[in-house]
ZADRENGU-753028 format. One record per residue (C-alpha): z, y, x; residue in three letters. Coordinates in steps of 0.5 Angstrom, whole numbers, padded with zeros to 4 digits, always signed. Layout:
BEGIN
ZYXALA...
END
This chain:
BEGIN
+0061+0224+0168UNK+0060+0220+0175UNK+0061+0213+0176UNK+0068+0214+0179UNK+0071+0216+0172UNK+0069+0209+0169UNK+0074+0204+0169UNK+0073+0198+0174UNK+0077+0193+0171UNK+0074+0189+0165UNK+0080+0188+0162UNK+0082+0195+0161UNK+0075+0196+0158UNK+0076+0191+0153UNK+0083+0194+0152UNK+0079+0201+0150UNK+0075+0198+0145UNK+0077+0199+0138UNK+0078+0193+0133UNK+0075+0195+0126UNK+0079+0193+0120UNK+0074+0188+0116UNK+0071+0191+0110UNK+0065+0189+0105UNK+0060+0193+0109UNK+0059+0188+0114UNK+0053+0192+0117UNK+0052+0198+0121UNK+0045+0202+0121UNK+0041+0204+0127UNK+0042+0211+0125UNK+0049+0211+0124UNK+0049+0208+0131UNK+0045+0214+0134UNK+0049+0219+0131UNK+0055+0217+0134UNK+0058+0222+0139UNK+0055+0222+0145UNK+0062+0223+0148UNK+0064+0216+0146UNK+0059+0213+0151UNK+0064+0214+0157UNK+0069+0210+0153UNK+0063+0204+0152UNK+0061+0199+0157UNK+0055+0195+0157UNK+0057+0188+0153UNK+0058+0183+0159UNK+0053+0177+0159UNK+0055+0172+0156UNK+0060+0176+0151UNK+0067+0174+0151UNK+0069+0171+0145UNK+0072+0176+0140UNK+0079+0175+0136UNK+0079+0173+0129UNK+0079+0178+0124UNK+0085+0182+0122UNK+0087+0183+0115UNK+0089+0191+0115UNK+0094+0189+0110UNK+0098+0184+0114UNK+0097+0188+0121UNK+0095+0195+0119UNK+0095+0198+0126UNK+0090+0200+0131UNK+0091+0201+0138UNK+0086+0205+0142UNK+0087+0208+0149UNK+0084+0215+0151UNK+0084+0218+0157UNK+0088+0225+0156UNK+0085+0228+0162UNK+0078+0228+0158UNK+0081+0231+0152UNK+0085+0237+0157UNK+0078+0238+0160UNK+0075+0239+0153UNK+0070+0233+0154UNK+0073+0230+0148UNK+0076+0232+0141UNK+0083+0230+0140UNK+0082+0229+0133UNK+0080+0221+0131UNK+0078+0219+0124UNK+0079+0212+0122UNK+0074+0211+0116UNK+0071+0205+0112UNK+0077+0202+0110UNK+0075+0199+0103UNK+0080+0197+0098UNK+0086+0200+0101UNK+0088+0206+0097UNK+0092+0209+0102UNK+0094+0208+0109UNK+0099+0211+0114UNK+0097+0212+0121UNK+0100+0215+0127UNK+0096+0217+0133UNK+0099+0218+0140UNK+0097+0221+0146UNK+0101+0219+0152UNK+0100+0220+0160UNK+0103+0216+0166UNK+0105+0222+0169UNK+0112+0221+0170UNK+0114+0229+0172UNK+0111+0231+0165UNK+0115+0231+0158UNK+0111+0232+0152UNK+0113+0234+0145UNK+0113+0229+0140UNK+0110+0232+0134UNK+0106+0226+0131UNK+0106+0227+0124UNK+0103+0221+0119UNK+0097+0223+0115UNK+0094+0219+0109UNK+0088+0216+0110UNK+0083+0217+0105UNK+0076+0213+0103UNK+0070+0216+0106UNK+0066+0221+0103UNK+0060+0219+0099UNK+0053+0218+0103UNK+0050+0225+0103UNK+0056+0229+0103UNK+0055+0235+0107UNK+0063+0237+0106UNK+0068+0236+0112UNK+0073+0231+0112UNK+0079+0233+0108UNK+0084+0236+0113UNK+0080+0237+0118UNK+0079+0244+0119UNK+0078+0245+0127UNK+0074+0240+0130UNK+0069+0235+0128UNK+0072+0228+0128UNK+0070+0223+0132UNK+0067+0216+0129UNK+0068+0210+0132UNK+0065+0203+0130UNK+0065+0196+0133UNK+0058+0194+0135UNK+0060+0187+0135UNK+0055+0183+0131UNK+0061+0179+0127UNK+0064+0186+0125UNK+0061+0192+0122UNK+0064+0198+0118UNK+0066+0204+0121UNK+0073+0206+0122UNK+0076+0214+0123UNK+0082+0216+0125UNK+0085+0222+0122UNK+0086+0228+0126UNK+0093+0230+0129UNK+0096+0236+0131UNK+0094+0239+0137UNK+0100+0237+0142UNK+0103+0243+0146UNK+0103+0241+0153UNK+0109+0244+0157UNK+0111+0243+0164UNK+0119+0241+0164UNK+0123+0244+0170UNK+0126+0240+0175UNK+0131+0236+0173UNK+0138+0238+0176UNK+0143+0234+0178UNK+0149+0237+0174UNK+0147+0241+0168UNK+0150+0248+0167UNK+0155+0246+0162UNK+0158+0241+0166UNK+0158+0245+0172UNK+0161+0250+0169UNK+0166+0246+0166UNK+0168+0243+0172UNK+0168+0250+0176UNK+0173+0252+0170UNK+0178+0246+0170UNK+0181+0248+0177UNK+0181+0256+0174UNK+0184+0256+0168UNK+0192+0255+0165UNK+0193+0249+0161UNK+0197+0253+0157UNK+0193+0259+0155UNK+0187+0257+0157UNK+0186+0263+0160UNK+0184+0264+0168UNK+0190+0266+0172UNK+0190+0271+0177UNK+0192+0272+0185UNK+0197+0277+0183UNK+0201+0279+0177UNK+0205+0276+0171UNK+0199+0271+0170UNK+0199+0269+0178UNK+0198+0261+0179UNK+0204+0257+0180UNK+0206+0250+0181UNK+0212+0245+0179UNK+0215+0240+0184UNK+0210+0235+0180UNK+0204+0239+0182UNK+0201+0241+0176UNK+0199+0248+0176UNK+0200+0254+0171UNK+0200+0261+0170UNK+0207+0264+0172UNK+0208+0268+0165UNK+0206+0262+0161UNK+0210+0256+0164UNK+0216+0261+0164UNK+0215+0262+0157UNK+0214+0255+0156UNK+0221+0253+0159UNK+0225+0259+0156UNK+0223+0256+0149UNK+0226+0249+0151UNK+0233+0248+0151UNK+0235+0247+0159UNK+0237+0240+0158UNK+0229+0238+0156UNK+0226+0243+0160UNK+0220+0240+0164UNK+0212+0240+0166UNK+0208+0242+0160UNK+0203+0237+0162UNK+0207+0231+0165UNK+0213+0232+0162UNK+0217+0231+0168UNK+0224+0234+0169UNK+0223+0241+0172UNK+0227+0248+0172UNK+0226+0255+0173UNK+0227+0254+0181UNK+0222+0249+0181UNK+0216+0254+0180UNK+0213+0256+0186UNK+0207+0260+0188UNK+0200+0258+0190UNK+0196+0262+0195UNK+0189+0260+0193UNK+0183+0263+0191UNK+0180+0257+0188UNK+0183+0250+0187UNK+0179+0244+0187UNK+0180+0237+0189UNK+0175+0232+0193UNK+0175+0225+0191UNK+0177+0221+0197UNK+0179+0215+0194UNK+0174+0210+0198UNK+0176+0214+0204UNK+0183+0212+0204UNK+0181+0205+0202UNK+0177+0204+0208UNK+0182+0208+0212UNK+0188+0203+0210UNK+0183+0197+0211UNK+0182+0200+0218UNK+0189+0200+0219UNK+0190+0193+0217UNK+0185+0191+0222UNK+0188+0195+0227UNK+0195+0192+0226UNK+0192+0185+0226UNK+0189+0186+0233UNK+0196+0189+0235UNK+0199+0183+0233UNK+0194+0178+0236UNK+0195+0182+0243UNK+0202+0182+0243UNK+0202+0174+0241UNK+0197+0173+0247UNK+0201+0177+0252UNK+0207+0173+0250UNK+0204+0167+0251UNK+0201+0169+0258UNK+0208+0171+0260UNK+0210+0164+0258UNK+0205+0161+0262UNK+0207+0166+0268UNK+0214+0164+0267UNK+0213+0156+0267UNK+0208+0157+0273UNK+0214+0160+0277UNK+0218+0155+0275UNK+0213+0149+0277UNK+0213+0153+0284UNK+0220+0153+0285UNK+0221+0146+0283UNK+0215+0144+0288UNK+0219+0148+0294UNK+0225+0145+0293UNK+0222+0138+0292UNK+0219+0139+0299UNK+0225+0141+0302UNK+0229+0135+0299UNK+0224+0131+0302UNK+0224+0134+0309UNK+0232+0134+0309UNK+0233+0127+0307UNK+0239+0125+0303UNK+0244+0130+0306UNK+0240+0136+0302UNK+0245+0140+0299UNK+0245+0140+0291UNK+0247+0147+0291UNK+0240+0148+0292UNK+0238+0145+0286UNK+0244+0148+0282UNK+0242+0155+0284UNK+0248+0156+0288UNK+0253+0155+0283UNK+0259+0156+0288UNK+0257+0163+0289UNK+0258+0164+0282UNK+0263+0170+0280UNK+0267+0169+0274UNK+0269+0176+0270UNK+0275+0176+0266UNK+0278+0182+0261UNK+0285+0184+0261UNK+0288+0189+0256UNK+0290+0195+0259UNK+0292+0199+0253UNK+0292+0199+0246UNK+0291+0206+0243UNK+0293+0208+0235UNK+0287+0213+0234UNK+0289+0214+0227UNK+0293+0211+0221UNK+0288+0212+0216UNK+0281+0208+0217UNK+0275+0212+0219UNK+0273+0210+0226UNK+0266+0208+0228UNK+0263+0210+0234UNK+0264+0211+0242UNK+0261+0215+0248UNK+0263+0216+0255UNK+0261+0222+0259UNK+0262+0220+0266UNK+0261+0227+0269UNK+0268+0229+0265UNK+0271+0222+0265UNK+0272+0223+0258UNK+0271+0218+0252UNK+0269+0220+0246UNK+0272+0217+0239UNK+0270+0218+0232UNK+0276+0218+0227UNK+0278+0221+0221UNK+0281+0228+0221UNK+0288+0228+0221UNK+0289+0236+0219UNK+0289+0237+0212UNK+0286+0244+0212UNK+0280+0241+0215UNK+0278+0234+0212UNK+0272+0230+0214UNK+0271+0227+0221UNK+0272+0229+0228UNK+0271+0227+0235UNK+0277+0225+0239UNK+0277+0226+0247UNK+0281+0221+0252UNK+0281+0222+0259UNK+0280+0217+0264UNK+0283+0213+0267UNK+0289+0215+0264UNK+0287+0214+0257UNK+0291+0220+0254UNK+0289+0226+0250UNK+0285+0231+0254UNK+0287+0238+0256UNK+0285+0243+0250UNK+0284+0241+0243UNK+0285+0234+0242UNK+0280+0233+0237UNK+0275+0237+0234UNK+0272+0237+0227UNK+0264+0235+0227UNK+0262+0233+0220UNK+0264+0232+0213UNK+0262+0225+0213UNK+0263+0219+0217UNK+0260+0219+0224UNK+0255+0213+0225UNK+0252+0215+0232UNK+0254+0220+0238UNK+0249+0222+0244UNK+0251+0225+0250UNK+0245+0229+0254UNK+0243+0228+0261UNK+0248+0233+0264UNK+0254+0230+0261UNK+0255+0237+0258UNK+0253+0237+0251UNK+0254+0231+0245UNK+0251+0231+0238UNK+0253+0227+0232UNK+0249+0223+0227UNK+0254+0223+0221UNK+0250+0221+0215UNK+0248+0228+0213UNK+0241+0232+0213UNK+0243+0236+0219UNK+0246+0234+0226UNK+0250+0239+0230UNK+0250+0239+0238UNK+0257+0241+0241UNK+0259+0243+0248UNK+0264+0238+0251UNK+0267+0244+0255UNK+0268+0249+0250UNK+0269+0245+0244UNK+0264+0249+0240UNK+0257+0248+0236UNK+0251+0250+0240UNK+0246+0249+0235UNK+0245+0246+0228UNK+0238+0242+0227UNK+0236+0240+0220UNK+0230+0236+0220UNK+0229+0233+0213UNK+0232+0231+0206UNK+0234+0224+0209UNK+0241+0223+0212UNK+0241+0222+0219UNK+0243+0215+0222UNK+0242+0216+0229UNK+0241+0220+0235UNK+0239+0220+0243UNK+0238+0225+0248UNK+0232+0224+0253UNK+0234+0223+0260UNK+0227+0225+0263UNK+0227+0231+0258UNK+0234+0233+0258UNK+0233+0238+0252UNK+0229+0233+0248UNK+0233+0230+0242UNK+0231+0224+0238UNK+0234+0224+0231UNK+0233+0217+0227UNK+0233+0218+0219UNK+0235+0213+0213UNK+0228+0213+0211UNK+0225+0210+0218UNK+0223+0217+0221UNK+0224+0219+0228UNK+0224+0227+0229UNK+0224+0230+0236UNK+0227+0237+0237UNK+0228+0242+0243UNK+0235+0244+0243UNK+0233+0251+0246UNK+0229+0252+0239UNK+0233+0248+0234UNK+0228+0251+0228UNK+0222+0248+0231UNK+0220+0241+0230UNK+0216+0238+0236UNK+0214+0231+0233UNK+0215+0227+0227UNK+0214+0219+0228UNK+0214+0215+0222UNK+0216+0209+0225UNK+0213+0203+0221UNK+0211+0206+0215UNK+0204+0203+0216UNK+0207+0196+0216UNK+0211+0198+0209UNK+0217+0198+0213UNK+0222+0204+0211UNK+0228+0202+0213UNK+0233+0206+0217UNK+0233+0207+0224UNK+0239+0204+0227UNK+0239+0206+0234UNK+0234+0210+0239UNK+0235+0208+0247UNK+0231+0213+0252UNK+0227+0209+0257UNK+0227+0212+0264UNK+0220+0212+0268UNK+0219+0206+0272UNK+0214+0203+0276UNK+0211+0199+0269UNK+0213+0206+0265UNK+0211+0211+0269UNK+0212+0217+0264UNK+0218+0214+0261UNK+0219+0213+0253UNK+0224+0211+0248UNK+0226+0205+0244UNK+0227+0205+0236UNK+0231+0200+0233UNK+0230+0199+0225UNK+0233+0194+0221UNK+0227+0190+0221UNK+0223+0192+0227UNK+0223+0194+0234UNK+0218+0199+0237UNK+0217+0202+0244UNK+0214+0209+0244UNK+0211+0211+0251UNK+0209+0217+0254UNK+0202+0218+0257UNK+0200+0222+0263UNK+0197+0227+0258UNK+0204+0228+0255UNK+0201+0224+0249UNK+0205+0218+0245UNK+0203+0211+0244UNK+0207+0207+0239UNK+0208+0199+0240UNK+0211+0194+0236UNK+0215+0189+0240UNK+0215+0182+0239UNK+0221+0180+0236UNK+0223+0179+0228UNK+0229+0179+0224UNK+0234+0183+0221UNK+0237+0188+0227UNK+0244+0191+0227UNK+0245+0194+0234UNK+0241+0195+0240UNK+0243+0198+0247UNK+0239+0199+0254UNK+0241+0199+0261UNK+0237+0203+0266UNK+0240+0200+0272UNK+0238+0193+0270UNK+0232+0194+0265UNK+0235+0190+0260UNK+0235+0191+0253UNK+0240+0187+0248UNK+0239+0186+0241UNK+0243+0184+0236UNK+0240+0179+0230UNK+0244+0178+0224UNK+0245+0171+0222UNK+0241+0168+0217UNK+0243+0161+0212UNK+0241+0157+0218UNK+0242+0161+0224UNK+0248+0165+0227UNK+0248+0172+0230UNK+0243+0172+0236UNK+0244+0176+0242UNK+0238+0177+0245UNK+0237+0180+0252UNK+0230+0181+0255UNK+0226+0186+0259UNK+0220+0190+0257UNK+0214+0188+0260UNK+0207+0190+0260UNK+0201+0186+0260UNK+0193+0188+0259UNK+0196+0195+0256UNK+0200+0191+0251UNK+0208+0192+0251UNK+0212+0186+0250UNK+0219+0183+0250UNK+0220+0178+0256UNK+0226+0174+0254UNK+0231+0173+0259UNK+0237+0170+0255UNK+0240+0168+0248UNK+0247+0168+0246UNK+0250+0165+0239UNK+0255+0169+0236UNK+0258+0169+0229UNK+0255+0166+0223UNK+0258+0171+0218UNK+0257+0178+0219UNK+0259+0183+0213UNK+0259+0189+0217UNK+0254+0192+0223UNK+0258+0191+0229UNK+0255+0193+0235UNK+0255+0189+0242UNK+0255+0192+0249UNK+0252+0190+0256UNK+0256+0191+0262UNK+0252+0192+0269UNK+0255+0188+0274UNK+0250+0187+0280UNK+0243+0185+0280UNK+0244+0178+0278UNK+0250+0179+0273UNK+0250+0182+0267UNK+0256+0181+0262UNK+0255+0181+0254UNK+0261+0183+0249UNK+0261+0182+0242UNK+0265+0181+0236UNK+0265+0174+0233UNK+0267+0175+0225UNK+0268+0168+0223UNK+0273+0166+0229UNK+0276+0173+0229UNK+0275+0174+0237UNK+0272+0178+0242UNK+0267+0174+0246UNK+0264+0175+0252UNK+0258+0172+0256UNK+0255+0172+0263UNK+0248+0171+0265UNK+0250+0167+0271UNK+0253+0162+0266UNK+0248+0161+0261UNK+0250+0160+0253UNK+0257+0158+0255UNK+0262+0163+0253UNK+0266+0166+0258UNK+0272+0169+0255UNK+0275+0169+0247UNK+0280+0175+0246UNK+0283+0174+0239UNK+0283+0180+0234UNK+0286+0182+0228UNK+0281+0187+0226UNK+0274+0187+0227UNK+0271+0191+0233UNK+0266+0196+0230UNK+0263+0199+0237UNK+0264+0197+0244UNK+0263+0202+0250UNK+0263+0200+0258UNK+0266+0205+0262UNK+0265+0206+0270UNK+0271+0210+0272UNK+0271+0209+0279UNK+0266+0205+0284UNK+0270+0199+0284UNK+0273+0199+0277UNK+0270+0198+0270UNK+0273+0198+0263UNK+0271+0196+0257UNK+0273+0200+0250UNK+0273+0196+0244UNK+0274+0200+0237UNK+0276+0198+0231UNK+0277+0202+0224UNK+0284+0205+0227UNK+0285+0203+0234UNK+0282+0203+0241UNK+0283+0197+0246UNK+0282+0199+0253UNK+0280+0192+0257UNK+0280+0192+0265UNK+0274+0188+0268UNK+0276+0183+0274UNK+0272+0179+0278UNK+0274+0172+0280UNK
END
């Protein structure tokens, strides 16, 4: 072999040298050294000068282990014999030795078939017979040439190793992959593969577990009807819950981490939205304060130029020009003797006031809509009332043409009626949740919005009542699953070019904006609390929100406008009014648009049993308080003629009509 095969590191050379066990024979003859197999010369290196100190002698009885390293490549190439004999271990009748040949190649696995072979004493000198148990090749004799040690040591032969190149390691074992593949293809009852058709086709229960159809039917038939359930999770189930699954193979991908990241991303987005909303509100306040400062500076400058004769009205904002608005009772109409009235709506085109009431016809129990003709406030021509639902009506919506109306009545469906024909035009059933509110879009006249008890808003086109256009899970990302109290469509303005709609829930208020590409973007508005009512007036652009009372605050009526700053929508506070400190029922308030400067707000105050009014030109002071012996559930403004405005106040049995006079 050339020099490249020799180890360069002296430490490895020292490790390759064999340390013989001590014995009585401490000398080795020159003939024995000359008869050494020439192949061992590859493992030997010239002794360094000076030689390193040798370790102390080792007693083989104390440490009967001999370590040596031989390159496996040389054995494979036929240069060395794999049989190593250890001999000249005197005074040891029998020693067990194990010889291991290892390789550093990581991708090759070798069969470990090492067997212990007892060491026999060396044959007598001059014996020509082979060593015991050595039948294939001559042994290799190893000795230590150190002057301090003598004697020879032989290792017994070992069985020849069988080298086999192992196949590449697979990611999944065939058995494991087969089990995983069959997990979604076998019926858990009979452990047989289900089929796409036939009696053993794959079906599922409402809990989601899969079975063969014949197996799960037999399972249920063998159990009493009261205790029938899923064979896997024992959830309650019946024969009607069996549903067909149309799939060739069913597998589930573990996307737990993906869902966690999406939830974290949504939380961060909500934080950004909240911070942007707060920033928008602060910027609005800064602008408002700047406008007030500019106004005061102009007044101060005018006062300085005009002297002491400057009119105080310029500081009071023209107090002498304020109008006073009073309500006078026009009619007190008994709707029904049995309580059940709840909602009001007014159709300006037909001049009809729609009132929900309990049906007065014994043959048709339920709830109906009664129509009063304005301004006489008498029963309209034709049917005085029409049955609409078996449950109490919570909300009434009239479309932009004033020809259709819809009723949300705590049922899972909504019916659309014709005002002229007094007939049902269509029926819409969006979900399994009861519906609380409804509204027609003013810009898209055929769009109907439905608010559910679980906080979702469904969008339908009444021309295609069976097709759901969109579902908005309002506030579900913030874990707000409260019901939708009111939906108010918003007509296009300079700030909102494509329009949208407001959604008032029990715990939050949202605005959904239509984009030029007919997409819809949601915005959480900057108002908190427990809400009971909301209304929107397109003439003034004001939004009236009723916030329920708390232990330290009374009912608050908030009058605000919808503003947009840096792409973020927020409510800009205009006025606040304090109402009742007790509210046991969700009373609805109303706003009456009078002119560009004045808006009248009306609400029932439960603790004092008064119908109170406020005006934007009087601040927080109450303009009028009308005594009531029963609670006012809903209030509806009525503009009968250009110069005459009425206010309808509905209780459980009666409807009061008030005429609004200006003083």
